[in-house]
N, CA, C, O and the ligand as a Tripos MOL2 file, in Angstrom:
@<TRIPOS>MOLECULE
protein
  293   291    74     0     0
PROTEIN
NO_CHARGES

@<TRIPOS>ATOM
      1 N          40.4330   81.1740  158.6270 N.3       1 MET1
      2 CA         40.7440   80.6940  157.4220 C.3       1 MET1
      3 C          40.5760   81.6720  156.1900 C.2       1 MET1
      4 O          41.3650   81.6940  155.2460 O.2       1 MET1
      5 N          39.4980   82.4490  156.3010 N.am      2 LYS2
      6 CA         39.3190   83.5220  155.3270 C.3       2 LYS2
      7 C          40.3770   84.6310  155.4190 C.2       2 LYS2
      8 O          40.8100   85.2370  154.4390 O.2       2 LYS2
      9 N          40.7260   84.8250  156.6030 N.am      3 LYS3
     10 CA         41.6660   85.9280  156.9570 C.3       3 LYS3
     11 C          43.1190   85.4720  156.2460 C.2       3 LYS3
     12 O          43.7970   86.3250  155.6740 O.2       3 LYS3
     13 N          43.4830   84.2960  156.3080 N.am      4 ILE4
     14 CA         44.6340   83.8680  155.6990 C.3       4 ILE4
     15 C          44.7130   84.0300  154.1590 C.2       4 ILE4
     16 O          45.6950   84.4730  153.5640 O.2       4 ILE4
     17 N          43.5440   83.6120  153.5830 N.am      5 PHE5
     18 CA         43.3710   83.7160  152.1390 C.3       5 PHE5
     19 C          43.5270   85.1980  151.6930 C.2       5 PHE5
     20 O          44.2020   85.5220  150.7160 O.2       5 PHE5
     21 N          42.8840   86.0320  152.4450 N.am      6 ALA6
     22 CA         42.9510   87.5000  152.1320 C.3       6 ALA6
     23 C          44.4090   88.1090  152.1920 C.2       6 ALA6
     24 O          44.8030   88.9970  151.4360 O.2       6 ALA6
     25 N          45.1850   87.4940  153.2240 N.am      7 THR7
     26 CA         46.4790   87.9890  153.4260 C.3       7 THR7
     27 C          47.3500   87.5220  152.2490 C.2       7 THR7
     28 O          48.2170   88.2720  151.8010 O.2       7 THR7
     29 N          47.1220   86.2040  151.7020 N.am      8 VAL8
     30 CA         47.8850   85.6160  150.8280 C.3       8 VAL8
     31 C          47.6310   86.3400  149.4950 C.2       8 VAL8
     32 O          48.5790   86.5830  148.7490 O.2       8 VAL8
     33 N          46.3790   86.6880  149.1820 N.am      9 VAL9
     34 CA         46.0610   87.3910  148.0100 C.3       9 VAL9
     35 C          46.6940   88.8170  148.0460 C.2       9 VAL9
     36 O          47.1710   89.3050  147.0220 O.2       9 VAL9
     37 N          46.6930   89.4780  149.2400 N.am     10 THR10
     38 CA         47.2330   90.8250  149.2990 C.3      10 THR10
     39 C          48.6720   90.7990  148.9530 C.2      10 THR10
     40 O          49.1630   91.6190  148.1780 O.2      10 THR10
     41 N          49.3920   89.7940  149.5650 N.am     11 ILE11
     42 CA         50.9220   89.7470  149.3010 C.3      11 ILE11
     43 C          51.1580   89.4220  147.7740 C.2      11 ILE11
     44 O          51.9880   89.9980  147.0710 O.2      11 ILE11
     45 N          50.3170   88.4260  147.3680 N.am     12 PHE12
     46 CA         50.5060   88.2550  145.8160 C.3      12 PHE12
     47 C          50.4110   89.4600  144.8590 C.2      12 PHE12
     48 O          51.1660   89.6350  143.9030 O.2      12 PHE12
     49 N          49.3620   90.3010  145.2370 N.am     13 PHE13
     50 CA         49.2050   91.5060  144.4800 C.3      13 PHE13
     51 C          50.3380   92.4830  144.6970 C.2      13 PHE13
     52 O          50.7920   93.0930  143.7290 O.2      13 PHE13
     53 N          50.8530   92.6760  145.9990 N.am     14 LEU14
     54 CA         51.9250   93.5590  146.1860 C.3      14 LEU14
     55 C          53.1790   93.1990  145.4050 C.2      14 LEU14
     56 O          53.8740   94.0110  144.7950 O.2      14 LEU14
     57 N          53.3920   91.8790  145.4920 N.am     15 THR15
     58 CA         54.5950   91.2210  144.8680 C.3      15 THR15
     59 C          54.4910   91.5970  143.3010 C.2      15 THR15
     60 O          55.4650   92.0780  142.7220 O.2      15 THR15
     61 N          53.2390   91.3510  142.6260 N.am     16 ALA16
     62 CA         53.1560   91.5700  141.2090 C.3      16 ALA16
     63 C          53.2960   92.9800  140.8730 C.2      16 ALA16
     64 O          53.8800   93.3340  139.8490 O.2      16 ALA16
     65 N          52.7700   93.8080  141.7150 N.am     17 ALA17
     66 CA         52.9350   95.3010  141.5200 C.3      17 ALA17
     67 C          54.3930   95.7750  141.5320 C.2      17 ALA17
     68 O          54.8530   96.5250  140.6700 O.2      17 ALA17
     69 N          55.0640   95.3030  142.5340 N.am     18 PHE18
     70 CA         56.5260   95.5340  142.6980 C.3      18 PHE18
     71 C          57.3170   95.0070  141.5160 C.2      18 PHE18
     72 O          58.2180   95.7050  141.0500 O.2      18 PHE18
     73 N          57.0190   93.7460  140.9710 N.am     19 ALA19
     74 CA         57.6640   93.2280  139.9520 C.3      19 ALA19
     75 C          57.5330   93.9640  138.6080 C.2      19 ALA19
     76 O          58.4350   94.1200  137.7850 O.2      19 ALA19
     77 N          56.2390   94.3970  138.5180 N.am     20 SER20
     78 CA         55.9930   95.1760  137.2760 C.3      20 SER20
     79 C          56.7580   96.5240  137.2090 C.2      20 SER20
     80 O          57.1830   96.9430  136.1320 O.2      20 SER20
     81 N          56.9310   97.2030  138.3880 N.am     21 VAL21
     82 CA         57.8020   98.3850  138.4490 C.3      21 VAL21
     83 C          59.2620   98.0330  138.2030 C.2      21 VAL21
     84 O          59.9330   98.7310  137.4430 O.2      21 VAL21
     85 N          59.7590   97.0050  138.8010 N.am     22 LEU22
     86 CA         61.2260   96.4950  138.4020 C.3      22 LEU22
     87 C          61.2910   96.2270  136.9850 C.2      22 LEU22
     88 O          62.3350   96.5140  136.3990 O.2      22 LEU22
     89 N          60.3020   95.7070  136.3340 N.am     23 ALA23
     90 CA         60.3140   95.1640  135.0480 C.3      23 ALA23
     91 C          60.7970   96.0830  134.0020 C.2      23 ALA23
     92 O          61.6740   95.7570  133.2020 O.2      23 ALA23
     93 N          60.1570   97.3510  134.0140 N.am     24 SER24
     94 CA         60.6060   98.2630  133.1190 C.3      24 SER24
     95 C          61.7120   99.2460  133.7580 C.2      24 SER24
     96 O          61.3990  100.3360  134.2350 O.2      24 SER24
     97 N          63.0100   98.7690  133.7230 N.am     25 SER25
     98 CA         64.0810   99.4290  134.3970 C.3      25 SER25
     99 C          64.7870  100.3700  133.5000 C.2      25 SER25
    100 O          65.5650  101.2050  133.9620 O.2      25 SER25
    101 N          64.5280  100.2620  132.1570 N.am     26 TYR26
    102 CA         65.0610  101.2140  131.1830 C.3      26 TYR26
    103 C          64.0340  102.0720  130.4040 C.2      26 TYR26
    104 O          62.9290  101.6290  130.0910 O.2      26 TYR26
    105 N          64.4360  103.2630  130.1210 N.am     27 VAL27
    106 CA         63.6090  104.1460  129.3660 C.3      27 VAL27
    107 C          64.3730  104.6430  128.1840 C.2      27 VAL27
    108 O          65.4670  105.1930  128.3130 O.2      27 VAL27
    109 N          63.7600  104.4380  126.9620 N.am     28 GLY28
    110 CA         64.4840  104.9960  125.7650 C.3      28 GLY28
    111 C          63.6450  106.3230  125.3090 C.2      28 GLY28
    112 O          62.4810  106.5610  125.6290 O.2      28 GLY28
    113 N          64.5050  107.1490  124.4790 N.am     29 ASN29
    114 CA         63.8370  108.2890  123.9180 C.3      29 ASN29
    115 C          63.7580  108.0210  122.4590 C.2      29 ASN29
    116 O          64.7770  107.9150  121.7760 O.2      29 ASN29
    117 N          62.6310  107.9170  122.0050 N.am     30 ALA30
    118 CA         62.2240  107.5910  120.6830 C.3      30 ALA30
    119 C          62.7610  108.6600  119.6420 C.2      30 ALA30
    120 O          62.9030  108.3470  118.4600 O.2      30 ALA30
    121 N          63.0290  109.8200  120.0710 N.am     31 LYS31
    122 CA         63.5260  110.9370  119.1720 C.3      31 LYS31
    123 C          65.1040  110.8220  119.1350 C.2      31 LYS31
    124 O          65.6540  110.7760  118.0340 O.2      31 LYS31
    125 N          65.8730  110.7730  120.3270 N.am     32 THR32
    126 CA         67.3100  110.7600  120.1890 C.3      32 THR32
    127 C          67.9260  109.3620  120.1240 C.2      32 THR32
    128 O          69.1290  109.1690  119.9490 O.2      32 THR32
    129 N          67.0410  108.4370  120.2720 N.am     33 LYS33
    130 CA         67.4840  106.9860  120.1750 C.3      33 LYS33
    131 C          68.4460  106.6270  121.2540 C.2      33 LYS33
    132 O          69.2430  105.7090  121.0610 O.2      33 LYS33
    133 N          68.4250  107.3300  122.4500 N.am     34 LYS34
    134 CA         69.2380  106.9750  123.5410 C.3      34 LYS34
    135 C          68.3450  106.3190  124.6240 C.2      34 LYS34
    136 O          67.1470  106.5750  124.7480 O.2      34 LYS34
    137 N          69.0350  105.4550  125.3920 N.am     35 PHE35
    138 CA         68.1800  104.8730  126.4960 C.3      35 PHE35
    139 C          68.9130  105.0240  127.8640 C.2      35 PHE35
    140 O          70.1390  105.0180  127.9700 O.2      35 PHE35
    141 N          68.0750  105.1550  128.8560 N.am     36 HIS36
    142 CA         68.5000  105.5450  130.2330 C.3      36 HIS36
    143 C          68.0500  104.4320  131.2780 C.2      36 HIS36
    144 O          67.1760  103.5930  131.0610 O.2      36 HIS36
    145 N          68.7390  104.5530  132.3660 N.am     37 TYR37
    146 CA         68.0800  103.9250  133.6900 C.3      37 TYR37
    147 C          66.7870  104.6150  133.9840 C.2      37 TYR37
    148 O          66.7220  105.8330  133.8120 O.2      37 TYR37
    149 N          65.7870  103.9660  134.3990 N.am     38 ALA38
    150 CA         64.6290  104.6490  134.6720 C.3      38 ALA38
    151 C          64.7410  105.7900  135.6470 C.2      38 ALA38
    152 O          63.9720  106.7500  135.6120 O.2      38 ALA38
    153 N          65.7260  105.6600  136.5250 N.am     39 ASP39
    154 CA         65.9350  106.7680  137.5510 C.3      39 ASP39
    155 C          66.9060  107.8100  137.0650 C.2      39 ASP39
    156 O          67.2990  108.6740  137.8490 O.2      39 ASP39
    157 N          67.3290  107.7750  135.7730 N.am     40 CYS40
    158 CA         68.2960  108.8080  135.3100 C.3      40 CYS40
    159 C          67.5310  110.2750  135.2990 C.2      40 CYS40
    160 O          66.3380  110.3980  135.0210 O.2      40 CYS40
    161 N          68.3950  111.3450  135.6390 N.am     41 SER41
    162 CA         67.6370  112.5980  135.5910 C.3      41 SER41
    163 C          67.1360  113.0840  134.2690 C.2      41 SER41
    164 O          66.2160  113.8960  134.1740 O.2      41 SER41
    165 N          67.7680  112.5620  133.2500 N.am     42 MET42
    166 CA         67.3550  112.8500  131.8870 C.3      42 MET42
    167 C          65.9250  112.4670  131.5410 C.2      42 MET42
    168 O          65.2150  113.0960  130.7560 O.2      42 MET42
    169 N          65.5800  111.3890  132.1940 N.am     43 VAL43
    170 CA         64.1890  110.7550  131.9630 C.3      43 VAL43
    171 C          63.1440  111.7010  132.4190 C.2      43 VAL43
    172 O          62.0910  111.8440  131.7980 O.2      43 VAL43
    173 N          63.4430  112.3620  133.5300 N.am     44 GLY44
    174 CA         62.4170  113.3190  134.0730 C.3      44 GLY44
    175 C          62.2280  114.5450  133.1550 C.2      44 GLY44
    176 O          61.2030  115.2260  133.1930 O.2      44 GLY44
    177 N          63.2550  114.7900  132.3370 N.am     45 LYS45
    178 CA         63.2140  116.0920  131.4210 C.3      45 LYS45
    179 C          62.6990  115.5880  130.0700 C.2      45 LYS45
    180 O          62.3730  116.3970  129.2010 O.2      45 LYS45
    181 N          62.6190  114.2630  129.8770 N.am     46 MET46
    182 CA         62.1170  113.7960  128.5900 C.3      46 MET46
    183 C          60.6250  114.1240  128.2580 C.2      46 MET46
    184 O          59.7590  114.1330  129.1330 O.2      46 MET46
    185 N          60.3920  114.3740  127.0280 N.am     47 ASN47
    186 CA         58.8940  114.5330  126.6890 C.3      47 ASN47
    187 C          58.2870  113.1890  126.8050 C.2      47 ASN47
    188 O          58.7940  112.1990  126.2780 O.2      47 ASN47
    189 N          57.1000  113.1620  127.5610 N.am     48 PRO48
    190 CA         56.4590  111.7540  127.8000 C.3      48 PRO48
    191 C          56.1090  111.0900  126.5080 C.2      48 PRO48
    192 O          56.1710  109.8620  126.4550 O.2      48 PRO48
    193 N          55.7370  111.7980  125.4340 N.am     49 ALA49
    194 CA         55.4830  111.2130  124.1040 C.3      49 ALA49
    195 C          56.6790  110.4520  123.5600 C.2      49 ALA49
    196 O          56.4970  109.5620  122.7290 O.2      49 ALA49
    197 N          57.8310  110.7470  123.9690 N.am     50 ASN50
    198 CA         59.1740  110.1480  123.4240 C.3      50 ASN50
    199 C          59.5510  108.9580  124.2420 C.2      50 ASN50
    200 O          60.4040  108.1710  123.8330 O.2      50 ASN50
    201 N          58.9550  108.8040  125.3590 N.am     51 LYS51
    202 CA         59.3100  107.7290  126.2430 C.3      51 LYS51
    203 C          58.9880  106.3660  125.6840 C.2      51 LYS51
    204 O          57.8710  106.1590  125.2100 O.2      51 LYS51
    205 N          59.9450  105.3940  125.7150 N.am     52 VAL52
    206 CA         59.6320  103.9820  125.3490 C.3      52 VAL52
    207 C          60.3130  103.2510  126.5470 C.2      52 VAL52
    208 O          61.5080  103.3430  126.8270 O.2      52 VAL52
    209 N          59.3800  102.5080  127.2170 N.am     53 TYR53
    210 CA         59.8730  101.5690  128.3720 C.3      53 TYR53
    211 C          60.4050  100.2430  127.7990 C.2      53 TYR53
    212 O          59.9090   99.6360  126.8500 O.2      53 TYR53
    213 N          61.3900   99.9160  128.4500 N.am     54 MET54
    214 CA         62.0960   98.5870  128.1280 C.3      54 MET54
    215 C          62.3590   97.8370  129.3470 C.2      54 MET54
    216 O          62.5810   98.4080  130.4150 O.2      54 MET54
    217 N          62.3380   96.5230  129.2110 N.am     55 ASN55
    218 CA         62.6270   95.6170  130.3840 C.3      55 ASN55
    219 C          64.0560   95.3910  130.5020 C.2      55 ASN55
    220 O          64.6160   95.4540  131.5960 O.2      55 ASN55
    221 N          64.6940   95.1200  129.3810 N.am     56 THR56
    222 CA         66.1810   94.7880  129.4760 C.3      56 THR56
    223 C          67.0480   95.5680  128.5980 C.2      56 THR56
    224 O          66.6230   96.2550  127.6680 O.2      56 THR56
    225 N          68.3120   95.4380  128.9310 N.am     57 ARG57
    226 CA         69.2890   96.2330  128.0880 C.3      57 ARG57
    227 C          69.3100   95.8230  126.7680 C.2      57 ARG57
    228 O          69.4850   96.6320  125.8570 O.2      57 ARG57
    229 N          69.1290   94.4990  126.5590 N.am     58 ASP58
    230 CA         69.3500   93.9340  125.2740 C.3      58 ASP58
    231 C          68.2040   94.2460  124.2750 C.2      58 ASP58
    232 O          68.3230   94.2380  123.0500 O.2      58 ASP58
    233 N          67.0860   94.5180  124.9710 N.am     59 GLU59
    234 CA         65.8180   94.9890  124.3290 C.3      59 GLU59
    235 C          66.1340   96.3310  123.6930 C.2      59 GLU59
    236 O          65.7380   96.5430  122.5470 O.2      59 GLU59
    237 N          66.8450   97.2850  124.3800 N.am     60 ALA60
    238 CA         67.0640   98.5100  123.9260 C.3      60 ALA60
    239 C          68.0790   98.5170  122.8650 C.2      60 ALA60
    240 O          67.8790   99.1880  121.8530 O.2      60 ALA60
    241 N          69.2290   97.7760  123.0210 N.am     61 ILE61
    242 CA         70.2420   97.6480  122.0420 C.3      61 ILE61
    243 C          69.7550   97.0650  120.7740 C.2      61 ILE61
    244 O          70.0970   97.5770  119.7080 O.2      61 ILE61
    245 N          68.8940   95.9150  120.8170 N.am     62 ASN62
    246 CA         68.3330   95.4140  119.6390 C.3      62 ASN62
    247 C          67.4210   96.3610  118.8950 C.2      62 ASN62
    248 O          67.2860   96.2550  117.6760 O.2      62 ASN62
    249 N          66.7860   97.2900  119.6030 N.am     63 ALA63
    250 CA         65.9310   98.2120  118.9180 C.3      63 ALA63
    251 C          66.7260   99.4530  118.4140 C.2      63 ALA63
    252 O          66.1490  100.4420  117.9620 O.2      63 ALA63
    253 N          68.0890   99.3520  118.5150 N.am     64 GLY64
    254 CA         68.9250  100.4650  117.9150 C.3      64 GLY64
    255 C          69.0760  101.5770  118.8120 C.2      64 GLY64
    256 O          69.4600  102.6600  118.3690 O.2      64 GLY64
    257 N          68.7910  101.4050  120.1360 N.am     65 TYR65
    258 CA         69.1420  102.5190  121.1300 C.3      65 TYR65
    259 C          70.5680  102.5000  121.5110 C.2      65 TYR65
    260 O          71.1730  101.4280  121.4650 O.2      65 TYR65
    261 N          71.1890  103.6320  121.8990 N.am     66 VAL66
    262 CA         72.4510  103.7940  122.4450 C.3      66 VAL66
    263 C          72.4560  104.1790  123.9160 C.2      66 VAL66
    264 O          71.6460  105.0070  124.3320 O.2      66 VAL66
    265 N          73.4190  103.5560  124.7760 N.am     67 PRO67
    266 CA         73.2380  104.0200  126.1460 C.3      67 PRO67
    267 C          73.5690  105.5190  126.3290 C.2      67 PRO67
    268 O          74.3420  106.1390  125.5990 O.2      67 PRO67
    269 N          72.8580  106.0640  127.4500 N.am     68 CYS68
    270 CA         73.1300  107.4100  127.8390 C.3      68 CYS68
    271 C          74.5550  107.5280  128.3480 C.2      68 CYS68
    272 O          75.0510  106.5360  128.8820 O.2      68 CYS68
    273 N          75.2090  108.5660  128.2420 N.am     69 LYS69
    274 CA         76.5540  108.9370  128.6190 C.3      69 LYS69
    275 C          76.5180  109.2850  130.0180 C.2      69 LYS69
    276 O          77.5190  109.0770  130.7040 O.2      69 LYS69
    277 N          75.4260  109.8180  130.5420 N.am     70 ARG70
    278 CA         75.2930  110.2830  131.9620 C.3      70 ARG70
    279 C          75.0790  109.0590  132.9440 C.2      70 ARG70
    280 O          75.7790  108.9030  133.9440 O.2      70 ARG70
    281 N          74.1210  108.2580  132.6030 N.am     71 CYS71
    282 CA         73.8470  107.2670  133.6810 C.3      71 CYS71
    283 C          74.4160  105.8700  133.2770 C.2      71 CYS71
    284 O          74.2930  104.9200  134.0500 O.2      71 CYS71
    285 N          75.0310  105.7410  132.0850 N.am     72 ASN72
    286 CA         75.6330  104.5650  131.5800 C.3      72 ASN72
    287 C          74.9520  103.0970  131.8080 C.2      72 ASN72
    288 O          75.4730  102.1860  132.4520 O.2      72 ASN72
    289 N          73.7820  103.0530  131.2030 N.am     73 PRO73
    290 CA         73.0270  101.8220  131.4430 C.3      73 PRO73
    291 C          73.6350  100.5800  130.6570 C.2      73 PRO73
    292 O          73.1120   99.4710  130.7560 O.2      73 PRO73
    293 ZN         70.6460  108.6510  131.2190 Zn       74 ZN74
@<TRIPOS>BOND
     1     1     2 1
     2     2     3 1
     3     3     4 2
     4     3     5 am
     5     5     6 1
     6     6     7 1
     7     7     8 2
     8     7     9 am
     9     9    10 1
    10    10    11 1
    11    11    12 2
    12    11    13 am
    13    13    14 1
    14    14    15 1
    15    15    16 2
    16    15    17 am
    17    17    18 1
    18    18    19 1
    19    19    20 2
    20    19    21 am
    21    21    22 1
    22    22    23 1
    23    23    24 2
    24    23    25 am
    25    25    26 1
    26    26    27 1
    27    27    28 2
    28    27    29 am
    29    29    30 1
    30    30    31 1
    31    31    32 2
    32    31    33 am
    33    33    34 1
    34    34    35 1
    35    35    36 2
    36    35    37 am
    37    37    38 1
    38    38    39 1
    39    39    40 2
    40    39    41 am
    41    41    42 1
    42    42    43 1
    43    43    44 2
    44    43    45 am
    45    45    46 1
    46    46    47 1
    47    47    48 2
    48    47    49 am
    49    49    50 1
    50    50    51 1
    51    51    52 2
    52    51    53 am
    53    53    54 1
    54    54    55 1
    55    55    56 2
    56    55    57 am
    57    57    58 1
    58    58    59 1
    59    59    60 2
    60    59    61 am
    61    61    62 1
    62    62    63 1
    63    63    64 2
    64    63    65 am
    65    65    66 1
    66    66    67 1
    67    67    68 2
    68    67    69 am
    69    69    70 1
    70    70    71 1
    71    71    72 2
    72    71    73 am
    73    73    74 1
    74    74    75 1
    75    75    76 2
    76    75    77 am
    77    77    78 1
    78    78    79 1
    79    79    80 2
    80    79    81 am
    81    81    82 1
    82    82    83 1
    83    83    84 2
    84    83    85 am
    85    85    86 1
    86    86    87 1
    87    87    88 2
    88    87    89 am
    89    89    90 1
    90    90    91 1
    91    91    92 2
    92    91    93 am
    93    93    94 1
    94    94    95 1
    95    95    96 2
    96    95    97 am
    97    97    98 1
    98    98    99 1
    99    99   100 2
   100    99   101 am
   101   101   102 1
   102   102   103 1
   103   103   104 2
   104   103   105 am
   105   105   106 1
   106   106   107 1
   107   107   108 2
   108   107   109 am
   109   109   110 1
   110   110   111 1
   111   111   112 2
   112   111   113 am
   113   113   114 1
   114   114   115 1
   115   115   116 2
   116   115   117 am
   117   117   118 1
   118   118   119 1
   119   119   120 2
   120   119   121 am
   121   121   122 1
   122   122   123 1
   123   123   124 2
   124   123   125 am
   125   125   126 1
   126   126   127 1
   127   127   128 2
   128   127   129 am
   129   129   130 1
   130   130   131 1
   131   131   132 2
   132   131   133 am
   133   133   134 1
   134   134   135 1
   135   135   136 2
   136   135   137 am
   137   137   138 1
   138   138   139 1
   139   139   140 2
   140   139   141 am
   141   141   142 1
   142   142   143 1
   143   143   144 2
   144   143   145 am
   145   145   146 1
   146   146   147 1
   147   147   148 2
   148   147   149 am
   149   149   150 1
   150   150   151 1
   151   151   152 2
   152   151   153 am
   153   153   154 1
   154   154   155 1
   155   155   156 2
   156   155   157 am
   157   157   158 1
   158   158   159 1
   159   159   160 2
   160   159   161 am
   161   161   162 1
   162   162   163 1
   163   163   164 2
   164   163   165 am
   165   165   166 1
   166   166   167 1
   167   167   168 2
   168   167   169 am
   169   169   170 1
   170   170   171 1
   171   171   172 2
   172   171   173 am
   173   173   174 1
   174   174   175 1
   175   175   176 2
   176   175   177 am
   177   177   178 1
   178   178   179 1
   179   179   180 2
   180   179   181 am
   181   181   182 1
   182   182   183 1
   183   183   184 2
   184   183   185 am
   185   185   186 1
   186   186   187 1
   187   187   188 2
   188   187   189 am
   189   189   190 1
   190   190   191 1
   191   191   192 2
   192   191   193 am
   193   193   194 1
   194   194   195 1
   195   195   196 2
   196   195   197 am
   197   197   198 1
   198   198   199 1
   199   199   200 2
   200   199   201 am
   201   201   202 1
   202   202   203 1
   203   203   204 2
   204   203   205 am
   205   205   206 1
   206   206   207 1
   207   207   208 2
   208   207   209 am
   209   209   210 1
   210   210   211 1
   211   211   212 2
   212   211   213 am
   213   213   214 1
   214   214   215 1
   215   215   216 2
   216   215   217 am
   217   217   218 1
   218   218   219 1
   219   219   220 2
   220   219   221 am
   221   221   222 1
   222   222   223 1
   223   223   224 2
   224   223   225 am
   225   225   226 1
   226   226   227 1
   227   227   228 2
   228   227   229 am
   229   229   230 1
   230   230   231 1
   231   231   232 2
   232   231   233 am
   233   233   234 1
   234   234   235 1
   235   235   236 2
   236   235   237 am
   237   237   238 1
   238   238   239 1
   239   239   240 2
   240   239   241 am
   241   241   242 1
   242   242   243 1
   243   243   244 2
   244   243   245 am
   245   245   246 1
   246   246   247 1
   247   247   248 2
   248   247   249 am
   249   249   250 1
   250   250   251 1
   251   251   252 2
   252   251   253 am
   253   253   254 1
   254   254   255 1
   255   255   256 2
   256   255   257 am
   257   257   258 1
   258   258   259 1
   259   259   260 2
   260   259   261 am
   261   261   262 1
   262   262   263 1
   263   263   264 2
   264   263   265 am
   265   265   266 1
   266   266   267 1
   267   267   268 2
   268   267   269 am
   269   269   270 1
   270   270   271 1
   271   271   272 2
   272   271   273 am
   273   273   274 1
   274   274   275 1
   275   275   276 2
   276   275   277 am
   277   277   278 1
   278   278   279 1
   279   279   280 2
   280   279   281 am
   281   281   282 1
   282   282   283 1
   283   283   284 2
   284   283   285 am
   285   285   286 1
   286   286   287 1
   287   287   288 2
   288   287   289 am
   289   289   290 1
   290   290   291 1
   291   291   292 2
@<TRIPOS>SUBSTRUCTURE
     1 MET1         2 RESIDUE 1 A MET
     2 LYS2         6 RESIDUE 1 A LYS
     3 LYS3        10 RESIDUE 1 A LYS
     4 ILE4        14 RESIDUE 1 A ILE
     5 PHE5        18 RESIDUE 1 A PHE
     6 ALA6        22 RESIDUE 1 A ALA
     7 THR7        26 RESIDUE 1 A THR
     8 VAL8        30 RESIDUE 1 A VAL
     9 VAL9        34 RESIDUE 1 A VAL
    10 THR10       38 RESIDUE 1 A THR
    11 ILE11       42 RESIDUE 1 A ILE
    12 PHE12       46 RESIDUE 1 A PHE
    13 PHE13       50 RESIDUE 1 A PHE
    14 LEU14       54 RESIDUE 1 A LEU
    15 THR15       58 RESIDUE 1 A THR
    16 ALA16       62 RESIDUE 1 A ALA
    17 ALA17       66 RESIDUE 1 A ALA
    18 PHE18       70 RESIDUE 1 A PHE
    19 ALA19       74 RESIDUE 1 A ALA
    20 SER20       78 RESIDUE 1 A SER
    21 VAL21       82 RESIDUE 1 A VAL
    22 LEU22       86 RESIDUE 1 A LEU
    23 ALA23       90 RESIDUE 1 A ALA
    24 SER24       94 RESIDUE 1 A SER
    25 SER25       98 RESIDUE 1 A SER
    26 TYR26      102 RESIDUE 1 A TYR
    27 VAL27      106 RESIDUE 1 A VAL
    28 GLY28      110 RESIDUE 1 A GLY
    29 ASN29      114 RESIDUE 1 A ASN
    30 ALA30      118 RESIDUE 1 A ALA
    31 LYS31      122 RESIDUE 1 A LYS
    32 THR32      126 RESIDUE 1 A THR
    33 LYS33      130 RESIDUE 1 A LYS
    34 LYS34      134 RESIDUE 1 A LYS
    35 PHE35      138 RESIDUE 1 A PHE
    36 HIS36      142 RESIDUE 1 A HIS
    37 TYR37      146 RESIDUE 1 A TYR
    38 ALA38      150 RESIDUE 1 A ALA
    39 ASP39      154 RESIDUE 1 A ASP
    40 CYS40      158 RESIDUE 1 A CYS
    41 SER41      162 RESIDUE 1 A SER
    42 MET42      166 RESIDUE 1 A MET
    43 VAL43      170 RESIDUE 1 A VAL
    44 GLY44      174 RESIDUE 1 A GLY
    45 LYS45      178 RESIDUE 1 A LYS
    46 MET46      182 RESIDUE 1 A MET
    47 ASN47      186 RESIDUE 1 A ASN
    48 PRO48      190 RESIDUE 1 A PRO
    49 ALA49      194 RESIDUE 1 A ALA
    50 ASN50      198 RESIDUE 1 A ASN
    51 LYS51      202 RESIDUE 1 A LYS
    52 VAL52      206 RESIDUE 1 A VAL
    53 TYR53      210 RESIDUE 1 A TYR
    54 MET54      214 RESIDUE 1 A MET
    55 ASN55      218 RESIDUE 1 A ASN
    56 THR56      222 RESIDUE 1 A THR
    57 ARG57      226 RESIDUE 1 A ARG
    58 ASP58      230 RESIDUE 1 A ASP
    59 GLU59      234 RESIDUE 1 A GLU
    60 ALA60      238 RESIDUE 1 A ALA
    61 ILE61      242 RESIDUE 1 A ILE
    62 ASN62      246 RESIDUE 1 A ASN
    63 ALA63      250 RESIDUE 1 A ALA
    64 GLY64      254 RESIDUE 1 A GLY
    65 TYR65      258 RESIDUE 1 A TYR
    66 VAL66      262 RESIDUE 1 A VAL
    67 PRO67      266 RESIDUE 1 A PRO
    68 CYS68      270 RESIDUE 1 A CYS
    69 LYS69      274 RESIDUE 1 A LYS
    70 ARG70      278 RESIDUE 1 A ARG
    71 CYS71      282 RESIDUE 1 A CYS
    72 ASN72      286 RESIDUE 1 A ASN
    73 PRO73      290 RESIDUE 1 A PRO
    74 ZN74       293 GROUP 0 **** ****
C-alpha cells in the first residue's frame, strides 16, 4: 500500500513539473517588445535580463508584444 502511494505521488510531481514547463511556451523580449516561441533560436541569444515568460499568445499581445518574424508565434 505504501509503495502505491509513493508511485502516485511521484507521478503527480512529474506531471506538475511537465505542465509548468509547457505553461510558459512564449518568451518576450522586454527591450525589443517582440515575443517568441520558447524554442526559437533568438531566445537563446537574448539577454536573460530582458526575458519575459508568458503562458499564452494573448498574454503577449495584450502586453504590447509583437510576434517574431522568424518563429511566427
Ligand atoms: Zn522568434
